[in-house]
N, C-alpha and C positions, 0 to 999 in steps of 0.2 A: 625589451620593447622599446627604451630609447635607444639602445643601441642599431635596432633593426629600422627603427626610422631615421634616424642620422644619417646610419649608412645609406639607406637608397637614398637620401639629399644629397648626400656628396658625390653620387656617381653622376650626377647632372652635372657636375663641375671637373671630372676627372677629364685627364688627357685624351685624346685622339686615338682610335684602334691602334694607328702604327706608332706615335710616343708610348704607349701602354707596352707592347711588343717590346719595344727596342728597352723598354725600364725594365721589366721582368727579366728579358734575355742575359742583362749584365747584371754579375753576381756582384753584394755588394762587396764594400772592403773586409781585410781580415779583421775579425771580435763582431762584425753588424749582420744583422739577422735579415735585415728589412734596408732597402734603399728610399723608399717613402713612407713616411705617415704622414695622414689628417689627426688632429687631436681637438676636442671641443671641449671648453671649461665655460662655468659658469659664473653668473654678477655676485658679489656676496655683501651685506647688509652686517658689519659689525656691532657689537656692544648694544643694539638693540633698549637702548634707556640704560639702566640697572646694570646689567652684566658688561661694563666696562671691560676692554681686551680679554674678555671671557668667553662671549657667547656671538654667534652670527649666526644667518640662515643665507642659506644659497637661491640666488633668485632665477628665472628664466629671463637672463638675457645673456648673450652668448658671443664669446669671441671664438674664432676655429682660426686654426694653424695649422697650415699645409707646407710640410718640408720634404724635402729633395735633396739626396746627394748626388754631389757633382765631382768629377773625379780629379779637379784641377782647386788646387786653394782659391779662396774666395769666397764673396757672401753676394745673394743678389738677394736684396729683401725687398718686399712692397705691401704698402697697409692701403686697406681698404675701410672707408666708413670711418670711424670715430678713431683720431687720435691718424688720421693721415693729413700728413704736409706737416705733422708736431713731432710724430715718434721717432727718434733718431733710426736711420737707414744703414746701421753701423753696428759692429760688435760691442757699443754701447747700449742695444736695446736692450732691456730685461731678458725677454724671450732667448737670447742669444749666450747671452751670459749664464741664465740657466740652464741653457740644452748644451753648453761646451761643459758645466760644472756637470750634469749629469752624465756627458759621456768619460768624463775626466776621472769620474766615480767610477764608472763600469770599466773602463778600457786602462786606465791607469795614465793617461795621456789620450787627448785629440790627435788622430795620424794630422801629419803636417801636409800631407797632398791633397786632404778631405776638404770640400766645400763644401757651402750650402746655399740652395734655392729655397726661400721663404716668402709664404703668401699670409698675410695675415686679414680675414676680414672681422670686423672689431663691432660689437652691439652696444659694449658698456664704454661712458663716458667716461674721459678720464678727471682726474681730480677733483670729482663728484663724491666720495665717501661710498664708492659701489664695487672696491674691490679691481680694478684693473690693471695694476703689480701685481697682484697675487694670481691674479689668472695667467698674466706672463710668465711666470717665475712658476706656479705648478705646471705651466703646458710644456715649459721648456724641459723640465724633469721627466715629464710624463713621455714627451717624445723623445728623448734621449732613453726612456728606459726600453720603450717600444723598439726603436730602432737596434737596441741590442738585446733585444730576446726576452725581457722582462722579468730580469734580477731583482730590483730591488723591491721590496715589500712596501705596504703601506706608511710604515712606522719611519722607516730611511727617507722615504719623500716627504712627507711632514719634516722631516729635523731639515735635510736641506731644505727645503722650499722654506722653513722659519730663520735659517741661518742666515738665504740669501735677501729674503723679502723682509724679515723683523718684525711683521705681526702675524701671531698664530692663529688669530681667531679667523682673520680672511682666507690665508693659505689653508684653514683645516676646512671652511666651508667649501671652498673652491676643488680640493681634493676629493672630499667625499660625498658631498649635495649634504641637503636636507638641512636640519637643526642641529648644530654642534656646539659643545661646551669642551671648552681647551684648557689647559694650563700647563706649565713647566712644574715637574715631580723630579727632584734633583737634579736639574737641567734637563731633561728628559721631555721632550711633550707626550700630556696624557690627554684622550680625548672619548668622547662619548657620543653619538651622532643617534639620531631618528628621524622617521618620516614626520613630514610636518602635517597638520589635522588636514582631511581632504579639501574641504570647503575654502579653507584661509586664500587668500587674498591678499595681495600689497599697492596701494596705490603711491608712487612715485611722483614728487615733485622736485625735479630737475632743474635747479637755475642757471642761469648761464656764466656766474660767478663761481667761479672754482675755488676750491680752498686746500690751501698743501696741509698737510698731515702734520708737517713738522710746525708751521704757525700755528697749529691750531692746539698742539701738544704743548707748544709753548704759552699757551693761556691758562696752561692749567697750575692751580699751587701746588708746593711741593709737599704740602699737609692738608689733611683734612679733618672737619670736628668728629669725634668719636661718635656722636649722633647720626651723621650725615652715611658715615659707615655703615652703621646697624641699621637704618633706612635702608640703603642698597641691598644689604646682604639679604634680609628678608624678602624683599620685592625678586632679586633672583631665583630664592628658594622657591616661593609661591610660582614663580613665572614657568620656571624650568618644569616642576612636577606636573603643574597644571598642561601643558603643551603636551610632555608627554604623555598623560593622560587623553590629551584629546578636548582639555578644557579651554577653548581660544580666548573665554570673558577674564581669565588671569592676564592678559596681554596688554590691558588697563594699570595692573597695577606693574608690570614688568619694566612698560616705557617708561615709570616715572624715577626719575634721578637726580642725584645732588651732588655727586662726583666730579661730574666733565660739563652738563650740558649747561647750567647755571653760569659756568665759565668761557665755554666756548661760544655763547648768547653775545658777551661783549662782543668778540669780534664777528659773529653774525647777528644782528640786532634784529632780522626776521624771523628768525626761530620761533621763540616764542608763540607769536602772532599766528605763525603758520600750522604750530601742532594744536593749537585752540581753536583754530577753524575746523580743524580735519575731524578735533572732539565732538566739538560743536554739532558736526555734520552726522554721529554717530560713529565715530572709530571705533575700533575695541583696542587702540591703542597707537599713539604717535610720538615719533620720537628721530632725532638727528641720524641719519645712516654713519657709521663710521665716523670720522670726523668733519663729516659735511662735503658738499653743499648741501646734498641732497634732502630732503625730509621724506621717511618714508610713515604710510599710516597703513592699519588693518581694519579688513571689512570682509564678512563670511557671507554676503550677499548681493547682488548686481543692485541694487536699489540702494544701499550703505556705500558700494565701490562709487555710483555714479554721482552719490552727495556729497563724495568726498573730492573727487574730482571737480567737480564746482564748487566748492567750497576755497579749494587749493585756489585757483584760478582767479577767484576774486578777491582771497587775502594778497595774492601776489601782483593785481592789478591797486588795490590800496596802496601799497608797500612801493610801488613802483619798480617791480622785481622780474623783471624777463624771465621765462621759465617755459618748459615744456612739464606736462603732466601722462602718466603711461600707468596704466593699470597691469600689473606681473603675477605670474604663479610663482610661488616658492618653487624650487627645483629640488626633487630629491636626489636625483644623480648629479655626482659631481664630477671630473675629469674624466671624459671616455674617448679611447680608440678607437674612432669610426673607420679608418682605412689602414691598413699596413700590407705594402706588397715590396 
């Protein structure tokens, strides 16, 4: 159903009939199956409180990537929406790095005569803890796989994504969708995903303040007290089991953390006030999204969601912290190829 809806949307932006006819009439270069693909990838919120570096949730904010092969070397790249004028329009762009990595994996090398025309339409804010870099990484690999006929399985796509991205949680959510548990076992990613409970929604407070992942990781201690590790372990176990069985009430425990948020609050001191405001408004749980600066809260009724929205804005005003609020649905679909021709 998701694929059909998105495919219908894609046709509104497709090339004029004469251009499409020309595209279809020109065979792709050797080793490639298609000349044009369009990939849609969701945002993601990692950690979810106690699940540091192990849990993530896909969200229905989407980045769309359109790739068309050119028969001459070079790159034409445009960005609309989030990141316009900021993201590099060069081969240093994360999407292009991943696209070429995927092509090298499938073909051995990127044909020297091959060029790319790329259009990125982004809804995911940059440097706000919503997995924008993971979305670009996954999109590039999925686009390469589609162009070459789909020879990479999910494990290989996830492994390559992690090698490029460095964050298994965001990469797994962007690729697979839904709620994901992911870790490395003997150096290989192991992940389990499940659909999110039907009525669950997320309220995002997205500050205008960007936070770099490296700076937020630098705030963390090298060691933590044993009691804090035990505290988090119990909450992760309860939260995952609860959500897998449809119990959204366990989100309160899951989003309580002692391993990273107390330390990151020293860099982002607005965090405790924002989460307290959401919980006071009736949120099922509230926490930092990834390494921030977005704060995510959960609810399962419109009354609670609008109360959280108001509470976020009131707290932000008191803190003199500019930002925006969005109510979004979790997304059970991960990366989707919505056009290939």
